[in-house]
C-alpha positions, 0 to 999 in steps of 0.5 A, spaced: 505 687 582 507 682 576 505 676 580 498 678 580 498 680 572 500 673 570 495 670 573 489 674 570 490 670 564 491 664 566 484 665 570 481 666 564 483 661 559 481 656 566 474 659 566 474 658 558 476 651 558 471 649 564 465 652 559 467 649 553 468 642 557 460 643 558 457 637 555 449 638 553 445 633 556 439 630 552 433 625 555 429 620 550 423 617 553 418 612 549 411 614 549 407 609 548 400 609 545 394 604 544 389 606 539 382 601 539 378 600 532 372 598 532 371 591 528 367 591 522 359 590 524 356 584 522 351 578 524 358 575 529 361 578 535 368 580 532 374 582 537 376 589 536 383 590 534 387 594 538 393 598 535 400 600 538 403 606 536 410 607 539 411 616 539 419 617 540 418 624 544 426 629 545 427 633 550 432 637 551 436 640 557 433 647 556 425 648 556 422 641 553 418 641 547 414 636 544 418 635 536 411 629 535 405 630 540 403 623 541 396 624 539 392 617 535 390 617 528 384 613 528 383 613 522 390 612 518 394 607 518 400 607 517 401 611 523 406 616 522 412 613 525 412 608 519 410 602 523 403 598 522 403 594 528 396 592 528 393 585 527 387 585 522 380 583 525 377 576 520 373 579 515 366 576 517 362 570 514 355 573 512 349 567 512 345 568 507 337 569 508 333 564 506 326 567 505 320 563 507 317 558 502 308 560 501 304 556 498 297 556 497 291 552 493 288 555 487 280 555 488 278 550 483 272 554 479 269 561 480 263 563 480 259 563 474 256 569 471 249 570 468 249 575 462 240 576 461 238 578 454 233 582 455 231 588 462 230 585 469 223 587 470 221 583 477 224 577 480 220 572 476 222 575 469 230 574 472 229 567 474 225 566 467 231 570 462 236 566 466 239 560 462 237 553 465 243 550 464 249 555 464 256 553 462 261 554 467 267 558 466 273 554 465 278 554 470 284 556 465 280 562 463 281 568 467 277 571 472 273 577 468 269 575 464 266 580 458 260 578 453 261 580 446 253 583 447 252 588 452 247 587 457 242 591 456 240 597 462 234 595 467 233 603 464 235 607 458 241 613 460 238 620 458 241 623 452 246 629 452 239 634 450 236 632 457 243 633 462 240 638 468 245 643 466 243 644 474 250 643 478 250 641 486 249 647 491 255 650 493 257 654 500 259 660 500 260 668 502 257 674 498 258 680 497 257 686 492 259 692 488 256 696 483 257 692 477 259 692 470 256 689 464 259 692 458 266 693 462 266 686 465 270 680 464 265 678 459 265 683 454 256 684 454 257 691 451 251 693 450 247 688 452 241 688 457 239 682 462 233 680 462 227 681 466 228 677 473 236 676 473 240 680 476 248 680 475 254 678 478 261 676 478 265 670 479 270 667 483 276 663 482 280 660 476 277 665 470 277 662 464 271 665 461 268 659 460 263 661 466 261 667 462 253 667 461 251 662 466 246 663 471 247 662 478 241 661 483 243 664 490 239 663 496 242 668 501 241 667 509 234 669 511 232 663 505 231 667 499 233 666 493 234 670 487 237 668 479 244 671 477 248 672 470 255 671 471 257 677 467 264 679 470 271 677 473 272 677 482 280 677 482 280 678 490 275 672 489 276 665 491 271 660 488 266 660 493 265 667 494 260 671 489 261 679 488 254 680 486 251 687 483 249 691 489 241 691 487 242 683 487 245 683 495 240 687 497 234 682 495 238 677 501 241 682 505 241 689 507 247 692 504 249 694 511 251 687 512 257 688 506 258 680 507 253 675 507 252 667 507 250 664 502 248 658 498 248 657 490 248 653 484 249 653 477 241 653 473 239 655 467 237 662 465 230 661 463 232 665 457 227 664 451 229 668 445 234 667 441 242 667 442 245 673 440 251 672 435 257 679 436 264 681 432 269 683 435 272 691 434 277 689 428 273 683 426 275 681 418 276 675 414 284 675 416 282 676 424 276 672 426 273 673 434 266 672 436 262 671 442 255 669 444 250 673 448 243 671 451 245 663 452 240 660 456 246 656 459 253 656 459 258 655 452 263 650 451 265 650 443 265 655 438 266 652 430 266 655 424 265 652 417 267 656 410 264 649 405 256 650 407 258 645 414 262 638 411 268 641 416 268 644 422 274 649 425 275 650 432 276 657 435 280 658 441 276 663 448 280 668 450 279 671 458 276 676 455 269 671 452 270 671 445 272 665 441 277 667 436 282 665 430 288 669 429 289 669 421 281 668 420 277 664 415 279 667 408 272 668 407 266 675 408 261 669 411 261 664 415 257 658 419 257 658 426 256 652 431 256 653 438 255 647 442 252 649 450 255 645 456 249 640 456 251 637 448 247 641 444 248 645 438 245 650 434 248 652 428 247 659 424 249 659 417 251 666 413 254 669 419 258 676 417 265 678 419 264 684 419 267 688 425 262 690 430 256 686 427 251 682 430 247 676 428 240 673 433 239 666 432 233 662 431 232 658 438 236 657 444 238 652 447 233 649 453 
């Protein structure tokens, strides 16, 4: 019994000593990673530089863990281990490009230009009018030559007063509505369309410059009518006319709804004088006046307070009145109206009283 008890402490001590004397075994291996760095592009062939990174990985005796994964870093130098054991590629040599030399010979002479002093009526007259020995243009001068005296045209140009107001024909479509003169965008309240002229609303970009102009409209059957622009059609495009219903039915039955048309701007054919009308509220301190019953459209409206010595401009509003926000300071003014053809009509002594009208003595041709 005594011997067994005494043996137990000795066995425990021996086991503990054996555990304490166990040693930790570690293993170190060397992994080598080779990275290829592309050479800088150039016209010459440069070999790629090879970079070798040595990564030390320590493995424990238990489950092995990599404390430094061997992932190559292609774009960072030096490598994380603090070394940079690569050789840089030599810098490429660039050779400047030589542009080819282009040479040409300038002509020793240029074409001689003849300027006739009088209109050329026939080849014979042209030959007579040309100088017998024209002076050659010096080669040192520019090829473009201008004359101090302008050449006389073969036919006189038409003056502004004789320019035809008819525009090129436009192909489009037409619809119809009930019609509106007094409440239309052209504000022709109190105005009655002359006999034989219908009404229409106009599409496209609106600035009221079309107000009062007339269009000749040809329908699908070939017959035509004349209509004055008295309103805007906001939903219509530039080639779309929204005719008064009585105008539409002259071209096609109302049941058609939409028809193909062509139209062109033409004089209205009105021979009675133009009418000037003041807007409500017009006074010496706020000016607003419009032109009605014009044979062609109006482009400019000017006012004079000194008997015509000077003229002051006005601004046309989208509702077709020419205005000056501060007025002209007098009870009567002289008015000069200019058409799209460049013709002008002057009306003297026009009152600026609100809602008043003034009939001129003439109209545009």
